[in-house]
N, C-alpha and C positions, 0 to 999 in steps of 0.2 A: 629130265630135270635132275640136277645134281643134288647131293645131300644138303649142301649149304643153301641152295636155292629153295629146296623144300622147307628147310628150317626158317628161312626168311619169309616165305609165304605163310607159314603157320604162325609166325610171330606177329605179323601185321594183320591177322584176322580179327574180326570183331568178336568179343566175348559173348557167350550165350546169355549171361546174366550178370548182375552185380556180384552175386556170390561166387560165380566162376571167375570173374575178373579179380576179385579180392583174393581168392585162393591162389590163382596164378601169380599175382603180385607177391604174395607171401612166399611162394616157392622161389621166386626170383631173388627176393631179399635174402633168404636163407642161403641160396647158392652163392650170391655175391659176398655175403659175410664170411663164408667158408674160405674165401681167398684162393680157391683152386681153379679159377677161370682164367683163360688167356685174356690178353688185352682186348682182342677183337670180340671175343665172347662177352666180355664185361661191357663193352660199348653197346653191343646189340641188346644185351639184357637191360642195360640202363634205358635205352631207347624204348624197348617194349614196356618197361616199368612206367616210364613217363606217359606212354599211351594209355596204359591200364589205369593209372592214377587219374588222368583226365576223364576217362570213361566213367570211373567210379564217382568222381566229383560231380559230373554232369547228371548222373543217375540220382545222386543224393539231392542235388539242387532241384531236380524235377519232383522228387518225392516231397521235399519241403514245401514246394509251391502247391502241390496237390493237397497237402495237409492244411496249409493256410486257406485254400479255397473251401475245403470241407469244414474247417472251423468257422469260417465266416458264414457259410450256409447254415451250420448248426446253431450258431449264435443268433442268427436272424430267426430261425424256427423257434428257439427257446424264448426269445423276446416276444414273438407273436403269440405263443401258447400262454406265456405269463400274462399278457395283456388280455387274452380271452378269458382267463380264469378269474380275473378280478372284476 
């Protein structure tokens, strides 16, 4: 496997967590803002950044959905306990 093939394989791997994806995305943005990347490297970094962004947005949407479910369950429990106390 060549160096560029290894880099491509590493770039397309799934992040370990939201935090890892966010940190990697931040590094990509910093590197791109420095303006020292070749065109090919910039395109690869942009593609990886888009993948990471999509991953992070998906994780955030899942977390928001879980919070909604928890809030709905908690609100029901509070309503039930309020009516039991009266």
